[in-house]
DRENLUMKE-70211 format. One record per atom (N, C-alpha, C): x, y, z. Coordinates in pm, whole numbers, plus 50000, padded with zeros to 5 digits. Each point is the difference from the previous one (the first is absolute). Example, Ala and Ser with C-alpha at 12.3 -4.5 7.8 and 13.67 -1.06 7.14 Angstrom:
2
513194943150780 499115011950000 500905012050000 499655010549928 500825011950006 499235010950073 
// end
This chain:
575
214433152764209 498575002849869 500234985949960 500474989349988 500024991449943 498644991950101 500735000250147 499274988050086 498315008850034 499815010849926 498615007150020 498804992849878 500924997149898 499084996349874 500504989249986 500094990550090 499964982550047 501364994849918 500745004650029 501364992049950 500905000850172 500484987649988 500274996950149 501434996949986 500744995050061 501774995050057 500645007749885 500285010650077 500795004149933 501785000950030 500714992649897 501554999250016 500355006249902 501345002550055 501385006849917 500624988950014 500314993349857 500704995949935 501154997649950 501635000750029 501285003149896 500184986649936 500134999949844 500324985849996 500855003049913 501644992850030 500935003649906 500074988749886 500415010349886 499884987849874 501364993549947 499844989150028 501614998949939 500795000949876 499154999749898 500424999849889 499905016449926 499185008650105 500045016949988 500975006750061 500265010649981 500865013050010 499065004050132 499155000650009 499415010450120 498944991350068 499345004950113 499464994450119 497995005449958 499344992150012 498755001149956 499345002950064 499375011850064 499305005450135 498444999949995 499234987850008 498524998249981 499175004050120 498864995649986 499115000350121 498674991549943 500404988750093 498894988149991 498445003450116 499025000849877 499134999950094 499144992550011 499014990450125 499514990549950 498635000850018 498944996049916 498495005450069 499394992450096 499195003750038 499524992450127 498694988249934 499124997250127 498894990249915 499235006349869 499904999149895 498725007549891 498824993750018 499354989050074 498985000850073 498845010350085 501525007350057 499555009650092 500715014250017 499685005549829 500625013949988 499545009150097 501155005550072 499595011250105 499565012549928 499455008750095 499195009649952 501165010949928 499285010349948 500765012349946 500024991749831 499814989549963 500314997849877 498675012249904 499794996849872 498955009649942 498314993650016 499485008049965 498474997050078 499604993549831 498874990050043 499374995049902 498895008249866 500855005849968 499535011249888 500194996449838 501754997250018 500505004949915 500084987549886 499745002449866 499724990749890 501884997349943 499864987849941 501684994949976 499544995449874 501315002849944 500284993949855 501264993549972 499874987649967 501074990749946 500655002649874 500865008749975 500415003049880 500984985649935 499534994949865 500864990349940 500685000849902 500604994749930 500624998149879 499554997949908 498814989349995 499804994749880 498274994350043 498994996149890 499374992150101 500274983250031 500944996349985 500424986950030 500535005050129 500795008050041 500295004150115 498774999550128 499275007349915 498585005250130 498764986550036 500704989649938 499324985750004 501464988950119 500835009050024 500884989450061 499484999350136 500614988450086 499754999850155 500775009550053 500595011549979 500765010050088 499035010549996 499795002249887 498825011750000 498434997050058 499454983349981 498954996350056 500215004450126 501164992650090 500365000950125 500055010550069 500595013049919 500275018050066 498704999750016 498774999849872 499275006050031 498614992450113 500384987950019 499594997750127 500365005250138 501375000249980 500245007250120 499845011350036 499995009249878 499855011950029 498355005650035 499414992149988 498514993849984 499895002950184 500724982050032 499605000850142 500485007450064 501415009949988 500465010550068 499255012250048 498595001749943 499155011550029 499665008649856 501245002149862 499495002549870 498535000549955 499435010349963 498614999249961 499624991049879 500765001949960 499844993049846 501434993549938 500394994149935 501114996749920 499884994249846 500955008349904 499654994649869 501514999649932 499594990149925 501504997549922 499615008649876 500875003649962 500495006049864 500855000449914 500175000549900 501125000949843 500235010550014 501305003850027 500465015049936 500325002949929 499294989049857 500525007149893 497945009049977 499694996450097 498585009650013 500055013850018 500945002750101 500295014850053 500145005849877 499835018450041 498715002750049 498524995749966 499264999950074 498574996649976 498875005850093 498965004049917 498935005150111 499384991550098 500514986649974 499204990350132 501184996450080 500715011250022 501264989850086 499805015850067 499994999650186 500545007350029 501125004350070 501445000849930 501564999850042 499945008350122 499675012049981 500325006850127 499074999550146 499074994049961 499324998750149 500334983350032 500924994050007 499944984150017 501805001750000 500094984750101 501204997850031 500504989949897 500955005149895 500454989049894 501124990250026 500234988149981 500814993650014 500494995149862 501035004949966 500454994549878 500814988650004 499424987549962 501714988949993 500144998349867 500075014249904 500994998249893 501184996449958 500625002850144 501994997950030 499924983050025 498824991950033 500494986450030 499274994749871 499915003849896 499674993249871 501355002049909 499264998949862 500875006449919 499985010849937 499545009750074 499755012649934 501375005750047 500965007649925 501605006350003 499795009749958 500315013250070 500225012749962 500485004249867 501324991250013 500945000849869 499084993449871 499024995550027 499344991249867 499045009449953 499195003250081 498625004849978 500195008349862 498144999749926 500495009249911 498805016750050 499985005749920 499615013750021 498645002550030 498644992949982 499054999550036 500094993150164 500684989050023 499994992850130 500635005050093 501335015849946 500405006650104 499145012550016 498975003449941 499045010850017 499264995350111 498854987249989 499754992450102 500705001050173 501264994749961 500855003250105 500285013450052 500195005349935 500295018650007 498285007250084 499144992249960 498445007050059 499884991350119 500474992150058 500014991550128 500605003650070 501405008249991 500515002550080 500065017150001 499285003849911 499825016250038 498915000550063 498674990849979 498594997850033 499984997150157 500624990650016 499654992550126 500545005850138 498544999350072 500675009150109 500854988950159 499684989349972 500544989450045 500584988949945 501564993249981 499804990549878 501154994850106 499954983849984 500874991650014 500264989949928 501515005449948 500964993949916 500614991549994 499234981250002 501464996450057 499964990749879 501554995450023 501164998249881 500664986350044 500604997949919 500874986350019 501375002450063 501294993149995 501205000750071 500545012049884 500555009050038 500505008949894 501824993550026 500254995050107 501534994149951 500114992349862 499384985750016 499794991149921 499705009849830 498825009850053 499775003249836 499675018850026 501765002549967 500075014450024 499125011249913 499104992949878 499235013249929 498835003250062 499204989350104 499455002650117 500015015250085 500645002150010 500775010950099 499695013349863 499675000149894 499635007449909 498925008250065 498744991450052 498725006650041 500485003250160 500334996750061 500995007650159 500275015249981 500944999349899 501005015049902 498565006750000 499264999049889 498485005149939 499175004050119 499854991550133 498855001750076 500865012250120 501354996550007 500355008750085 500505018649959 499855000649839 499725007349953 498815008850020 498934989349941 498735007849991 499495005150153 500464993950100 499905008350141 500285010650009 501505003849958 500125012249954 499635014549975 499274989549841 499405009949927 497905000650044 499694996250125 499084996550019 499745003950150 500995008649979 500125002250172 499185008450069 498945008349972 499525006149987 498214994650002 499894987549930 499054993450035 500064990750140 501174994850009 500114995550164 499294990349914 500564985949952 499404989649952 501274990050109 499264989449994 500474988950058 500634983349925 501325002749935 499904990449889 501394991150047 499474989550122 501014991550020 500624989349896 500924997450054 500894985949909 500124986350134 499454989749955 500234990650058 500394988249864 501294997550040 500534993249968 500344982850066 499844992649924 500044981050059 500864995049972 501214995550079 500944991749986 500084981749965 500825002349890 499694980549956 500924990550144 499284995850002 498664987649966 499135005349998 498905005949938 499035007450025 499044988450107 499365007850070 498844986850098 498635000049871 499414989550056 499054994349937 499105008949967 498624997549938 499705012649924 498895005750128 499514987850070 499185005750120 500555001650109 500935007150053 501495002550061 500375013650003 499924996049844 500735016949988 498755008649961 498354995549980 499195010850046 499345003250062 500354991250153 499945003950117 500735008850024 501504999549948 500865008850066 499645015249935 499504998849862 500055012949929 498555008050101 498994990350009 499065005250110 500245008350112 500744990550078 500625003850087 500315017150002 501054999249897 500515013849987 499025013349989 499074994549906 498905011350000 498975001250060 499864990550088 499285002750118 500295006750142 501504992850016 500885013350062 500805007149951 499555010749948 500855006649873 500695014550109 500864998350048 500595011950083 499845010849974 499565009350081 499965013349940 501135016249908 501554988750014 500735006749967 499744995049777 500105006949959 499784999249876 500894996949911 499954992949888 500924999849885 501404991750059 499344987850045 500664987150063 500764993249934 501184991250015 500624994049886 500244985150143 499654991149968 500204986150041 500004984949884 500984994150091 500114987249951 499274986350073 499214993949915 499764989750083 500954985449961 500574997450150 500904991949993 500184989950132 500224989449969 499514988750123 498475002950042 498985005349965 498485001550055 500405012450096 501095008049983 500495014150095 499915010849861 499725013550109 500095012749867 501405001850048 500624998849920 501385007550004 500255013849939 500175012550068 500695014350010 501294997149894 499765006549858 501655004249955 500235010150091 501834996149994 501085011250071 501505000349936 500555011050004 501554997749962 500565000550109 501284998849906 501184998150085 499975009650086 500214993450130 500635011450082 500765009849979 500075019349991 500925007449988 499955008050130 500955001650026 500675006650215 499545016149925 500755005649864 499645009949962 499035007849973 498844991549939 498595003149972 498845001350122 500814987350088 499235001550149 500235014650029 501275003450035 500455010050051 499135011849941 499645000949888 499675012449945 498544999650016 499104988749955 498915000050095 499615007450060 500924990150126 499805004850155 500205012050018 500795009549940 500255016650003 498695004849923 499294993249886 499455009649934 498774998750124 499404989250086 498874994050080 500205010350097 501335004750054 500125003250132 500164993250102 500474985749977 499814991050097 501405005250119 501365007249936 500845001850093 500205011850058 500045003750110 500005012750066 501895002449955 500145008949915 501205008450029 500575005750109 501704998449976 500225005750181 501585007049917 499435008250061 501735012749986 501314988350038 500385006449902 501864994049980 501015005149972 501015001250027 501355009049924 500124987449877 500495010449867 499974994349918 501584999549953 500864996050094 501084997049996 500994998249856 500994994650016 501165000649888 499564991649926 499934980050012 499944994149915 498724992949961 498575004450072 498704994950005 499644998849843 499074995749942 499844999349871 498555007150004 499165011949979 499065000450058 499265005149844 498755003649934 499525000949929 498485010750048 500125011149874 498265008550092 499144993249957 498524997750034 498884995349961 499105010250101 498614998749992 498924999950025 499184986850074 499435005250097 498944989650108 498515003349945 499865009949981 498425006949963 500345008649840 499894998949864 499595006749972 499315015150025 500515009849950 498595009950062 500865005450129 500444997150084 500485005950094 501905000749999 499965014350045 501545003349976 500694996650117 499064998350106 500844997350169 500154983050000 499364992649895 500504984549963 501104994749915 501105012649973 501124997249926 500754990150134 500464990249928 500704991850104 501444995649925 500904996650027 501294991549937 499984986050064 499984985549886 499954994650063 501664990349916 500154990450066 501314987149983 499665001149892 501424998949891 499864997549818 501344984450047 498904991949967 500994985950014 500464996049901 500125010249842 500214997149911 502084996050025 500545014750093 501094999050044 500434993550049 499594984450037 500744983550050 500354997549914 498945000349881 500684989949843 501065004649942 500624993749946 501125001949908 500285007549932 500515009649928 499845009149945 500334993549857 499125010449916 500104993749830 501185004749923 499944987249942 501335004249940 500485008949925 498705009249939 500195017749951 499505008350070 500014993250133 499365015750096 500775006550041 499705011850048 500745009150110 499225000350100 500615000550145 499285007950101 500885010350076 498525009050014 500325017150008 499355000650151 501385000250103 499665013450059 499205009249958 498785005450093 499005010549942 500405010850085 500485009249951 500305015750061 499235008549987 499085001349882 498725010149998 499324994649911 498865000350038 498864996549865 498835015649989 499954999449851 499185010849952 498654998750048 498665006150097 499014998250002 499065009949888 499094990149905 499065008249914 498374998150040 499455009149915 498484998250061 499464983449978 500264996249883 499744984949944 500084991950163 501145000450045 500304992150130 498925007450135 499295008849976 498695004750123 499214995749957 499625000249831 498904993149939 499604986250096 501554990449989 499544985450014 500054999850149 500625008350063 499825000950142 498445005050027 499155007349895 498864998950125 498894994349899 500424986049896 498794993249946 499645005049897 500575009249947 499775004749849 500224996849888 501024992050028 500484990749864 500154988050036 499304987949974 499904989949995 501794991249983 501085004950074 501434995850000 500205000550150 501014989950068 500574996650136 500955004449978 501345002249868 501225007150055 500265013750013 500505006750072 500375013950015 501464998849962 500495013749947 501204999450037 500515002149828 500345006449957 500304998549823 501635005949931 500485004050125 501545005149960 500705001450146 500854996049970 501315004150141 501535001949931 500815001850073 500834998850005 501464990950141 500834996949978 501044995450095 500974994549951 500524988750091 501054995950019 500594988349972 500794994049859 500034982549994 500664992950111 498974993650038 500494991250128 500444984849958 499624991949901 500164990549936 499334996249865 501094997049922 499474991149877 500204986649959 499034996049883 500014987649954 501474995449968 499754987149961 500924995549914 500535002249892 498905004649906 500045002849849 499985016349941 500085009650148 500245015549980 500955002049959 500545008149850 500395002449981 500845016050030 499135009649993 500045011150002 499725009050098 499764995550098 499865006850156 500654992050073 500545005250116 500964996950125 499105005850133 500484991550064 499875000650162 500345017850040 499535002650063 500375013450024 499515011149888 499684996849886 499215010849907 499105007850069 499795016749950 498515002050056 499205003549848 499084993750053 499075000549850 498395001850009 499055003049935 498695004349998 499394987249960 498714996250006 499784992249988 498085001850014 499444992249907 498175000449995 499604986250003 498285005649998 499414989850085 499834988849819 500964991049990 500024992349835 498704990049979 499414996150138 498874989250011 499225010750057 498454989549949 498985004750032 500124998750194 500484987750074 499534997250112 501955012150061 500575004849952 500835006950028 499575009950102 500985002150101 499895012950110 501205006550015 500085009449990 501515005050075 499955008050077 499125002550074 499835002550152 501064991050084 500414994750000 500824988150054 501365006450059 500794988050123 501484999250061 500474998449854 500044990349986 500804991049878 499184996749901 499885004749853 499424994449859 500564993049915 499924990549928 500674989349958 498975005349859 501085002549890 499574998649894 500984994149851 499595000849896 500794996649895 501135012149999 501054992049919 500995009449995 499755015149881 499394997649875 499275005949924 499085009949972 499534998750198 499425013250020 500665007450108 500905002450036 500665008450010 501215008749929 499935008650094 500775014249894 501315006550113 501065005849992 501005001250087 499965013450044 499845003150079 500145013850017 501055006449987 499965010249919 501535014350005 500225005650107 501304997850041 500965002550101 499415019050052 499645003049865 499305017650022 498524998450054 499574987950069 498754999050034 499584994650178 498775006550028 500384991250133 498864988050006 500134991950114 498734987249930 498505008650041 500155005650093 498045011049998 500025005949852 500795008749913 499745000849912 499814989049872 500854987250023 499534992349917 498474991050036 500165001950100 498184995950025 499015009149965 500325009649959 499155010449987 499645002249861 500984996349927 499995002849860 499224986849902 499994989749977 499464990549916 498545002249974 499574997750124 498124998349920 499755012749956 500175008250088 499805018149916 500544998849836 501144999250030 500545008449863 500254983249884 499374987650024 499974990149926 498505006149947 499165003150051 498395004749961 500135008649910 500885013050061 499845010949926 500784996749836 500984997550070 501254997049833 499124989949912 498964992250040 499434988249855 498875008049981 499285007550077 499045006849966 499875011349914 501055008650009 500415013649932 500715000149866 501034989250026 500864995949915 499664987049881 500164995750119 499474983049886 498684998749952 498865005850053 498435001349940 499745010949980 500095007650056 499625014949954 500445008349893 501384997850044 501445004649912 500245016150000 499265004950117 500175014850001 500895004349970 499725010449917 501175010949903 499815013949998 501335010049977 499825008350062 498915007749931 499715015750066 498955005649970 498574996050028 499484983750031 499064994150021 499485001950151 498965002850020 499595000650153 499364990250028 500204999950173 499744990150064 499255002450155 498804993550039 499535001850131 499864987650088 501155004350070 500624993850149 499014997650115 499204988750045 499045004350070 500874995350166 499775001750125 500524996750104 501945002150018 499975017949928 501285001749936 501474996950099 498975005150129 501015001950158 500524985750026 499064987949966 500694989950031 501084988749969 500514992450041 501424992949909 500024997549827 498594994649952 499934997849851 500155016649953 498845007350041 499825010749969 501365006149966 500755000850139 501445011349996 500434994649899 500404983249999 501084992449836 498985007549867 498894997950021 499355003149851 500665015349992 499655010650098 500575013849940 501444999249945 501054995850061 501104998249977 500144991949885 499604989449949 500124995549845 499255007749884 499195006150083 498995004449897 501295015549963 500345004450059 501085013750009 501054995749964 500474988449956 500924991349932 499755000649832 498294997549977 500024999849830 499775017449980 499695010850090 499575011749931 498884998450012 498724996750087 499054997949969 499035013550066 499345000650000 499135015050064 498694995550121 500484998350131 499704997450094 498775001850068 498754992650000 498955008250162 500024990750062 499234997250137 500444997650082 498255004050065 500284984850129 498515000650086 500794994550149 499625002650094 500264999250116 498665005050112 500414991550126 499215005950082 499215006350090 501665010150067 500145012950044 500355011649978 500285007250033 500585010649977 501325002950032 500654993550112 501054993150026 500804995149926 499244984449892 500584995549905 500385005749870 498625013249978 500635009049918 500835009750002 500365004850129 501145008950013 501554990149949 499874990850060 501324991549983 500074995249873 499124997949883 500544998649898 500425009849927 499375012749986 500285010350000 501595003850063 500574997050111 501185006350040 500974986149963 499784989249973 500964986849988 500355001349821 498945000649914 499624997049899 500025012349909 499685005450008 499865017749955 498934999049928 498494989350000 499085001249964 498885012750027 499705006449869 499365012050037 498394997750036 499945007050159 498654998850075 498655000449917 499735007349901 499354998749891 499174987449939 501494990650049 499824987549874 500164989550103 499365002250175 500004993350080 498344998050038 499084988550033 499045003849982 499084988550154 499404999350044 499504988850110 499234994449940 500704985950094 499374987349967 498754998350038 499385005550128 499114998650095 498585003249927 500325008049882 498295001549939 500495000249852 498855001749913 500064999849853 500575014349915 500505005050091 500495015249944 500904998149908 500874991649987 500994998849933 499634998249867 499214996449997 499054996449814 500015018449965 498955003150057 500455013849896 501135007249990 501154998250144 501065008449971 501084989549897 499884991149963 500424993049927 499465003349820 498535001650012 499685000349832 500135015749983 500305011650133 500155014650002 501665005149928 500714985250118 501525008049946 500234991049820 499414990349996 500484991349839 499035008449877 499025010450042 499345004649905 498764988149919 499984993750139 498884987549950 500314987649940 501115000249968 501014988549960 499804990050088 500385002950056 500664989850115 501254996850017 500364984050058 501544999550023 500154983649892 501715002250008 500184987549900 500174989250102 500005002150114 500564984350080 499435009950130 499214984950081 499235002350123 500764991250083 500985000250092 500274991550105 498935000450142 499184986549998 498775001850076 499794997050104 500055001950099 500034986550150 498555004350067 498775011049925 498684999350078 499424990249963 498595001650061 499434989450041 498195009249905 499414993149979 498124999049934 499955013249957 499295007950052 499575009949909 501435013049968 500674997750089 501485006249933 500484994949928 499954987749954 500464993449901 499495002149904 498924999749981 498875000749859 500545013249960 500085013750110 500025011350005 501345002149884 501604991550065 501025002149937 499634998549876 499664986749963 499694989949859 499595014949950 499305007550027 499405012749920 500605008749956 501464997250072 500965009749981 501154997049871 499894987049919 501154996149918 499605005549887 501425003449923 500105008049895 499954990149858 499125001549921 500484992449875 501714993849950 499954988049995 500804996650038 500734993550130 499415002150085 500305005250124 500554982150053 500424998850122 500294988650085 499885000150110 498664990550082 499664999250123 500784988950063 500595004050043 500884986150156 499175000350114 499134988150028 499244993950120 500954998850088 500175002250155 501314993950057 498984997050136 499055004649994 498674992350119 499814986149976 499034997850080 499544982850029 498755003749990 499305006250129 498705001550026 498924996249870 500115011849915 499165000749875 499904987549932 501064994049987 500524988849937 499204990050013 500234997550174 499444985850084 498695003549985 499975012950009 498255000750029 499114998349870 500834998949846 499464997849872 499265013850008 500865010150005 499875011549987 498995004249814 499705009449965 499815005249891 500215015649965 500695003949891 500525008449899 498915005349923 499955014849934 499675000249866 500904998149949 499284994549862 500564992749843 500225013649928 499555010649982 500275016749911 501764998149966 500575002850128 501644997349940 500584995449948 499684989749943 500104987449950 500285004149825 499035007149997 499565008949870 501275004649945 500785005650100 500955007549955 501674995350036 499354988649959 501684989550062 500555002850130 499025000450053 500974999650162 500114984950076 500984995050072 500204990850034 499564999450137 499744991350058 499754996150131 501044987950049 500575000250044 501054988650107 500265000350144 499464988350035 500194994550101 501064995250043 500955004650116 501144998050053 500324995650127 500514986350007 500494992150118 501144999249985 500865006350084 501614996550017 500544986650067 498554993550079 500064990550069 500204982149897 499025005649919 499604991549869 501495001649946 500355010349958 501584995749904 500964996850101 499994997050157 501314998850038 499854983950003 498764995350045 499654983949995 500314993249852 499325007849934 499774995849800 501414999449978 500395013049981 500905004349948 501335004150100 500444994750076 501255003050068 501215007049918 500304995949882 501215006549923 499565012649958 498895003549967 499685013850012 499735011250122 499874992150100 499955009250080 501774998750095 500524993150004 501405004849966 500895011249922 499264997049822 501135008249967 498775014350032 499255005350055 499145011050019 500825000650119 500374993550148 500815002850120 501785008649963 500204991349870 501885002349982 499535016149952 498785003849892 500305010449969 500065011050083 498584999750085 500185005750121 500885002650084 500824995350009 501154997850090 501395005149871 499915000149927 500605006949903 499765012850018 498565004949940 499475012250051 500905012650125 499324991350070 500614999650170 501485009050010 501214986949947 501015003950006 500345009349930 499445005749859 500425009349916 499215014750047 499734996750117 499085014150064 498705005049922 499614992249918 498365003549926 499104999050116 499684990650063 498854999250078 500654998550150 499084997950097 500845001750134 498384993250094 500034991850063 498694995250085 499165011250053 498954994249965 498645009450076 500475002550135 499275011550018 500385010650156 498774999850051 499815005550170 501184991650061 499724985450010 501184992750023 500684984250009 499604997550141 499014997150050 499664995050149 500414989550059 500334995750073 500564986250043 499024996050139 499104988950009 499714994750106 500534985150037 499985002750129 500554981950063 499074989549943 500764986449980 498954991049995 498884999450161 500545004650083 499235003650138 499045009349952 499855007349895 498895008449983 499545001549854 499644985450001 499484996549879 498645008549934 498814997850161 499415003649970 499695017650010 501075005050036 499785016249979 500485002849847 500574993149972 500884997749811 498655000649943 499144989850033 498914998349911 498735010050016 499775004550083 499205009550071 500225014649923 501585001450006 500445008549928 499535006349841 500134990349930 499534997649894 499044996349914 499084996150125 498494999549962 499235013950007 500705004250110 498855014350003 500355014849902 500854994049922 500185012049854 500845009150033 500185002850110 500925011650033 501314997950013 500704988349927 500884999149993 500605001549875 501655006950041 500965006149847 500784991549984 500744999149898 501194988649969 499824983349997 501235000250092 499774986849991 500404992550163 499154988850027 500094994150118 500814988449992 500884995250092 500754993350030 500084989750109 499984986950015 500154991550110 501184995850022 500644996050147 501015002149986 500424989550113 500524988450000 500034990050108 501155002050114 499835003950147 501374996850082 499624986050094 501304998150073 499914989950060 499295006350130 499925007250031 499305002950109 498535005249997 499084998849895 498905005649974 499084986550066 498995009450095 498784991850009 499104990749927 499994991849958 498884994849885 498784992250065 499015003049933 498764990550046 500144986349899 500254986550086 500514993149937 499014986249977 499414994849911 498984990150016 500734983450019 
// end
């Protein structure tokens, strides 16, 4: 691409910075003869504006040389203007190339006044092609404010598809004529790739690069599908974690090596050999590309293999349950490292399969119904998708509270299951496949509605569920689809003191791990006391059948809880 647009001599150079703790990988791009620009440049139709910080800069040699350089290189006209005059009915910002020299003068975004910022803001929001020329950001860090601002504007103007270029100039700067020719060269031979960032250094264009990260390289390669996965045995000691090569395709779920296993264990971390990991619908949404997250696997249980030097309450051989305590964490692994504070010892009365099946469902329900909704005896509750893991946990907690339960399910088989397993009257169970549950709830409650709704439906079904809330009711939203799509709900129920609460247990695990641990301990205590049990059936899949497990949950036919279990002989797809 660079050669096609007039750049030549592309070389990759690794420079070892002796006084730094990293290697700086940069690309040096040498230009050809500016007197003979290659084909493929801009047509001789575009107008150009040189944006200056003051009338004095408009008269400086660099500005005059740049006007000449752009004119020679085929621009129809070229004019210098003071940015203080923007906006102006006589200046066509949108239809012109705008070369802003503000970063080369005394203009500093940290010091400008409100009117000056309004002019710059108008320039950034109106220009379709802007080249922002700036000085050395290393010597003058405040110049980088413009870099951050322009990068932000690119995102906010994404649908406009602007071309906002950052062109830095290293010290010592070239003399005015040489620098003007260099800027003109870029504007003449601009790349078809938009929103570029270059540094003019030693009469060459340098592209910014960050220090090499082998982990990130493998991640990007996997997303680009460059590596062909192969079938391999899971083994006893290999550290692998689940990822996806192509979000949206469940047959692209693959395992990749986890490089953190080769690093020293942090002082307060424990390493858990995963024996069972719970699968949740959020994992399916991530795998399908419906959530902008990368890490799957929110809960697991296993045996502690090693502990950090300052770990006090956990020992090698302990059976523990744990969760994804960080956004990048993944519990679909063979070995999982986590801070000691984010593990809970598994009671002897509980299997590791049960320990992996309980955390997320009961954390979600205990927090939603006890801490947020404060469900009490005699109140009514509507539980959507009641045959699933969260649904069955909600039934158990609601029964402990003495609440009257209404439920929805997707099949007659699931209805019979709830009647047999939990003793819910058939007339209180409705279909989630249509909106008939709305009339059913209104009929059963004499049009009052229910006190608490635990919702996992989306679209019109969500909005009609909201219509079923009673005065002083609490609506707990577990789904993500309408929230990420910025959905709308009626405001009328708020006139009757109703509450709408968006619930995401993953956020609590990430931001308030101590709360998550307390909830797991509460659930385990209830299990030991015989007051709750895992959702049924508890279905096990091996790591070799991970795609089948995800498809089973995606189908909407699954009941109870799905568990993934690693076995050394599992044949898995490894990238």
